[in-house]
C-alpha positions in Angstrom: -34.7 55.3 -43.5 -37.3 52.9 -44.8 -40.0 53.8 -47.2 -43.4 53.8 -45.6 -46.1 51.8 -47.4 -49.6 53.1 -47.8 -52.3 51.5 -45.7 -54.5 51.1 -48.8 -53.3 51.1 -52.3 -54.5 54.1 -54.4 -56.4 51.9 -56.9 -58.2 50.2 -54.0 -59.1 53.3 -52.1 -62.6 53.8 -53.4 -63.7 50.1 -52.7 -62.2 50.4 -49.3 -64.1 53.6 -48.5 -67.4 52.1 -49.8 -66.9 49.0 -47.7 -66.1 51.0 -44.5 -69.2 53.1 -45.2 -71.4 50.0 -45.6 -70.2 48.5 -42.3 -70.7 51.9 -40.5 -74.2 52.2 -41.9 -75.0 48.6 -40.9 -73.7 49.3 -37.3 -75.9 52.5 -37.1 -79.0 50.6 -38.2 -78.3 47.7 -35.9 -78.0 50.0 -32.9 -81.2 52.0 -33.8 -83.5 49.0 -33.8 -84.2 49.0 -30.0 -85.3 52.6 -29.9 -87.3 52.2 -33.1 -89.2 49.3 -31.7 -90.5 51.5 -28.9 -91.4 54.2 -31.4 -93.2 51.8 -33.7 -95.2 50.3 -30.8 -96.6 53.7 -29.9 -97.1 55.1 -33.5 -98.8 52.0 -34.8 -100.6 51.1 -31.5 -98.9 47.7 -31.1 -97.8 45.7 -28.1 -94.1 45.5 -27.4 -94.1 41.8 -28.5 -95.7 42.7 -31.8 -93.1 45.4 -32.4 -90.2 43.1 -31.6 -91.3 40.3 -34.1 -89.7 41.9 -37.2 -86.5 42.6 -35.3 -86.5 39.0 -34.0 -87.0 37.5 -37.4 -84.2 39.6 -38.9 -81.6 37.8 -36.8 -82.7 34.3 -37.9 -80.6 32.6 -40.5 -83.4 31.9 -42.9 -85.7 34.7 -42.0 -88.5 32.4 -40.9 -88.0 32.5 -37.2 -87.3 28.7 -37.0 -83.6 29.3 -36.3 -82.4 27.3 -39.3 -83.6 23.9 -38.1 
């Protein structure tokens, strides 16, 4: 019989859990942006284009909307 190794070492367990939680939270927030754009457009009386501008700028490399030119 072979000795089974742990997936994560005990001394690295807390950083591993924190990292997994951060990526899970990032994924949840990323999937919530589309429904939130619709909510913001109705709550703040904006057009759909105005509501998508912050979401569009978030995915630009430098945050300016120029696309990193």
